[in-house]
C-alpha positions as CSV (number, residue, x, y, z in Angstrom):
1,M,-95.0,173.7,389.3
2,G,-93.0,174.5,392.4
3,V,-96.2,174.7,394.5
4,N,-97.4,171.4,393.2
5,M,-94.1,169.8,394.0
6,S,-94.1,171.3,397.5
7,F,-97.7,170.1,398.1
8,S,-96.8,166.6,396.8
9,Y,-93.8,166.5,399.0
10,F,-95.8,167.6,402.0
11,I,-98.4,164.9,401.4
12,Q,-95.7,162.3,400.9
13,Q,-94.0,163.1,404.2
14,L,-97.4,163.3,406.0
15,L,-98.2,159.8,404.8
16,N,-94.8,158.6,405.9
17,G,-95.3,160.2,409.3
18,L,-98.7,158.6,409.8
19,S,-97.3,155.2,408.8
20,L,-94.4,155.4,411.3
21,G,-96.8,156.8,413.9
22,G,-99.2,153.9,413.4
23,A,-96.4,151.4,414.1
24,Y,-95.3,153.4,417.2
25,A,-98.9,153.6,418.4
26,L,-99.4,149.8,418.3
27,I,-96.2,149.3,420.4
28,A,-97.1,152.2,422.8
29,I,-100.4,150.4,423.6
30,G,-98.4,147.6,425.1
31,Y,-96.6,150.0,427.4
32,T,-99.8,151.8,428.5
33,M,-101.8,148.6,429.1
34,V,-99.2,146.9,431.3
35,Y,-98.7,150.2,433.2
36,G,-102.5,150.6,433.6
37,I,-102.8,147.3,435.4
38,L,-99.4,146.6,437.0
39,R,-98.2,150.1,437.4
40,M,-94.9,149.1,436.0
41,I,-93.0,149.9,432.8
42,N,-92.2,146.8,430.7
43,F,-88.8,148.0,429.4
44,A,-88.4,144.7,427.5
45,H,-91.4,145.6,425.3
46,G,-89.2,147.2,422.6
47,D,-87.0,144.1,422.5
48,E,-90.1,141.9,422.1
49,F,-90.9,144.0,419.1
50,M,-87.3,143.4,417.9
51,M,-87.6,139.7,418.4
52,A,-90.8,139.8,416.3
53,G,-88.7,141.1,413.5
54,Y,-86.4,138.0,413.7
55,F,-89.4,135.7,414.0
56,M,-90.6,137.0,410.6
57,I,-87.3,136.5,408.9
58,Y,-87.2,132.9,409.9
59,S,-90.9,132.2,409.6
60,I,-91.2,133.4,406.1
61,A,-88.2,131.2,405.1
62,V,-90.4,128.2,405.9
63,F,-94.0,129.4,405.4
64,P,-95.8,131.6,402.8
65,W,-96.4,135.2,404.1
66,F,-100.1,134.6,405.0
67,I,-99.1,131.8,407.4
68,A,-95.9,133.5,408.6
69,I,-97.7,136.6,409.9
70,P,-100.0,134.6,412.3
71,V,-96.9,132.5,413.3
72,V,-95.0,135.7,414.2
73,I,-97.8,137.1,416.2
74,L,-98.2,133.8,418.1
75,A,-94.4,133.5,418.7
76,T,-94.3,137.1,420.1
77,V,-97.2,136.4,422.3
78,V,-95.6,133.2,423.7
79,L,-92.4,135.2,424.3
80,G,-94.3,137.9,426.2
81,V,-96.3,135.5,428.3
82,L,-93.1,133.6,429.2
83,I,-91.4,136.8,430.2
84,E,-94.4,137.7,432.4
85,R,-94.4,134.3,434.1
86,V,-90.7,134.0,434.7
87,A,-89.5,137.6,435.3
88,Y,-92.5,139.5,436.6
89,R,-95.0,137.2,438.3
90,P,-92.6,136.0,441.0
91,L,-92.1,139.7,441.9
92,R,-95.7,140.6,442.1
93,S,-95.5,141.6,445.8
94,A,-92.0,143.0,445.6
95,P,-91.2,146.7,445.6
96,R,-91.8,148.4,442.2
97,M,-88.1,149.1,441.9
98,S,-87.3,145.4,441.9
99,V,-89.8,144.8,439.1
100,M,-88.3,147.7,437.1
101,I,-84.8,146.3,437.5
102,S,-86.1,142.9,436.4
103,A,-87.6,144.5,433.3
104,I,-84.3,146.2,432.4
105,G,-82.5,142.9,432.9
106,V,-84.9,141.1,430.6
107,S,-84.4,143.8,428.0
108,Y,-80.6,143.3,428.1
109,L,-81.1,139.5,428.1
110,L,-83.2,139.6,424.9
111,E,-80.7,141.9,423.2
112,N,-77.7,139.7,424.1
113,L,-79.7,136.5,423.2
114,A,-80.5,138.0,419.8
115,N,-76.8,138.9,419.4
116,Y,-75.8,135.3,420.2
117,L,-78.4,133.6,418.1
118,F,-78.6,135.9,415.1
119,T,-75.2,137.7,415.3
120,A,-74.8,141.5,415.4
121,M,-74.9,141.9,411.6
122,P,-78.1,143.5,410.3
123,Q,-80.3,140.9,408.5
124,S,-82.6,141.7,405.6
125,Y,-86.3,141.9,406.5
126,P,-88.4,139.9,404.0
127,Q,-90.4,141.6,401.3
128,I,-94.1,140.8,402.0
129,P,-95.7,141.2,398.6
130,I,-99.1,142.4,399.8
131,L,-97.4,145.2,401.8
132,K,-94.8,146.4,399.3
133,H,-97.0,147.1,396.3
134,V,-96.5,150.8,395.3
135,Y,-99.2,153.2,394.3
136,T,-98.5,156.3,392.3
137,F,-100.7,159.4,392.4
138,G,-99.1,162.1,390.3
139,D,-95.8,163.0,392.0
140,I,-96.7,160.9,395.1
141,S,-95.5,157.3,395.4
142,V,-96.6,155.3,398.5
143,S,-96.3,151.6,399.3
144,R,-99.4,149.8,400.5
145,V,-98.0,149.5,404.0
146,T,-97.8,153.3,404.3
147,I,-101.5,153.5,403.6
148,L,-102.4,150.4,405.6
149,A,-100.5,151.3,408.8
150,P,-102.6,154.2,410.1
151,I,-105.9,152.6,409.0
152,L,-105.0,149.2,410.6
153,T,-103.9,151.1,413.8
154,I,-107.2,152.9,414.1
155,I,-109.2,149.8,413.5
156,L,-107.3,147.8,416.1
157,T,-107.5,150.6,418.6
158,I,-111.3,150.8,418.2
159,L,-111.6,147.1,418.6
160,L,-109.4,147.2,421.7
161,V,-111.4,150.1,423.3
162,M,-114.6,148.1,422.6
163,L,-113.0,145.1,424.3
164,V,-112.0,147.1,427.3
165,D,-115.4,148.9,427.6
166,K,-117.9,146.3,426.5
167,T,-116.7,142.8,427.5
168,K,-116.3,140.9,430.8
169,L,-112.5,140.7,430.2
170,G,-112.4,144.5,429.7
171,M,-114.4,145.0,432.9
172,A,-112.0,142.7,434.8
173,M,-109.0,144.7,433.3
174,R,-110.5,147.9,434.5
175,A,-111.2,146.4,438.0
176,C,-107.6,145.2,438.3
177,S,-106.3,148.6,437.2
178,K,-108.2,150.2,440.0
179,D,-107.5,147.8,442.9
180,Q,-106.1,144.3,442.4
181,E,-106.8,143.1,445.9
182,T,-110.5,144.1,445.7
183,A,-110.7,142.5,442.3
184,R,-109.2,139.3,443.7
185,I,-111.8,139.3,446.5
186,M,-114.6,139.7,444.0
187,G,-113.5,136.5,442.3
188,I,-111.5,138.0,439.4
189,K,-108.4,135.9,438.4
190,V,-105.9,138.7,438.5
191,D,-103.0,136.6,437.2
192,H,-105.1,135.5,434.2
193,I,-106.1,139.1,433.5
194,I,-102.4,140.2,433.7
195,T,-101.5,137.4,431.3
196,M,-104.2,138.5,428.8
197,T,-102.9,142.1,429.0
198,F,-99.4,140.8,427.9
199,V,-101.1,138.7,425.2
200,I,-102.8,141.7,423.7
201,G,-99.8,144.0,424.1
202,C,-97.4,141.5,422.4
203,A,-99.8,140.7,419.6
204,L,-100.1,144.4,418.8
205,A,-96.3,144.8,419.1
206,A,-95.9,142.0,416.5
207,V,-98.2,143.8,414.1
208,G,-96.4,147.0,414.8
209,S,-93.0,145.3,414.0
210,I,-94.3,144.1,410.6
211,L,-95.5,147.6,409.7
212,Y,-92.2,149.1,411.0
213,F,-89.6,146.8,409.5
214,T,-91.3,146.4,406.2
215,D,-90.3,150.1,405.5
216,R,-86.9,149.8,407.1
217,N,-85.7,146.6,405.6
218,T,-83.2,145.4,408.2
219,V,-83.3,144.0,411.7
220,Q,-80.4,143.8,414.2
221,P,-80.3,143.0,418.0
222,Y,-80.6,146.6,419.0
223,S,-83.4,147.5,416.6
224,G,-85.9,147.7,419.5
225,S,-84.0,149.9,421.9
226,L,-84.6,153.4,420.4
227,P,-88.1,152.7,418.9
228,G,-89.0,151.1,422.3
229,L,-88.0,154.3,424.1
230,K,-89.9,156.4,421.5
231,C,-93.0,154.3,422.0
232,F,-92.7,154.7,425.8
233,V,-92.4,158.5,425.2
234,A,-95.6,158.3,423.0
235,A,-97.4,156.5,425.8
236,V,-96.3,159.1,428.3
237,I,-97.2,162.0,426.0
238,G,-100.7,160.6,425.4
239,G,-101.2,159.9,429.2
240,I,-99.8,156.5,430.2
241,G,-102.6,154.1,431.1
242,N,-104.9,155.7,428.4
243,I,-105.2,153.6,425.2
244,P,-106.4,156.3,422.8
245,G,-103.9,158.6,424.3
246,A,-101.0,156.2,423.5
247,V,-102.2,156.0,419.9
248,I,-102.4,159.8,419.5
249,G,-99.0,160.0,421.2
250,G,-97.6,157.5,418.7
251,F,-98.9,159.5,415.7
252,I,-97.5,162.7,417.2
253,V,-94.0,161.2,417.7
254,G,-94.1,159.6,414.2
255,I,-95.2,162.7,412.4
256,C,-92.7,164.9,414.3
257,Q,-89.8,162.5,413.5
258,I,-90.6,162.5,409.8
259,A,-91.1,166.3,409.8
260,I,-87.7,167.0,411.4
261,T,-86.1,164.6,409.0
262,A,-87.8,166.1,406.0
263,A,-86.7,169.6,407.1
264,G,-83.1,168.4,406.8
265,Y,-82.4,168.0,410.5
266,S,-82.4,164.2,410.7
267,V,-79.5,164.2,413.1
268,F,-81.9,165.8,415.7
269,S,-85.0,163.7,414.9
270,D,-84.4,161.3,417.8
271,A,-83.4,164.0,420.3
272,F,-86.5,166.0,419.4
273,T,-88.7,163.2,420.6
274,F,-87.3,163.5,424.1
275,V,-87.5,167.4,423.9
276,L,-91.2,167.0,423.1
277,L,-91.5,164.7,426.1
278,F,-89.8,167.3,428.3
279,I,-92.2,170.0,427.1
280,I,-95.3,167.9,427.6
281,L,-94.3,166.9,431.1
282,L,-93.6,170.6,432.0
283,V,-97.0,171.7,430.7
284,R,-99.1,168.7,431.6
285,P,-97.3,166.1,433.7
286,S,-100.1,163.5,433.4
287,G,-99.9,163.6,429.6
288,L,-102.4,164.9,427.1
289,F,-105.2,162.6,428.1
290,G,-104.0,161.2,431.4
291,E,-106.0,161.7,434.6
292,K,-104.6,164.0,437.2
293,A,-103.6,162.2,440.3
294,V,-105.7,163.1,443.3
295,E,-103.9,163.1,446.6
296,K,-105.9,161.6,449.5
297,V,-105.7,163.5,452.7
């Protein structure tokens, strides 16, 4: 009986870790794609994910869930494109430090804007019926979102990799990631490609926010800060600039967080993520799947 209970508990926590990791992975892809093309860290990405949570709260008050979900994705994409146009595009030729400072400023702007518009009080995330249905298998009880999150993450990742590897848009993205000036000379509309990168990253962050907040039930203006940092860590662990690496990094961070919590050390679960980052950077600075930088002589 004790062995069965232990096995059931292990499976339960593993599913929870895969679910959380799936949400992290989708957000980490946004970090890794923007870095891959612009060589910058979009520190506002976690706060875009937070705003997507608020978009769902207010969208589902007006529309049924099957319309609210596309509305949330569209609103998050519009927000991301607006940020790119206003905060990043004017600094395209500026030093990278200027762009990084701008990204941090946008992050604080979104947090304070959410604080002003929605107050600092946590708000209840809506119950989406299709995601909250609970399945019971013996001693294991899991919601549909727990099962759906890793599956949906893998499907979206495969589609994204196919887009990057097999389409003209993907070819243009790869060209821009190698050399923007050469890509521009070859007739590629670099600004358009960068905008499309933000569109894809924000759409995936919106999906990730739905998967994440459905299990956590509340949203507040700083809900994106720590998850955003963890997703950045996931992208670095996987090898920033590498899409499958970001996904694997997301699953590693999610599973480790749940494992630490399940072992009774929840107070250390956040800190462990950054300890893991420190270890990975010591052992393999380019990340698990990142390319080693080659110095030109």
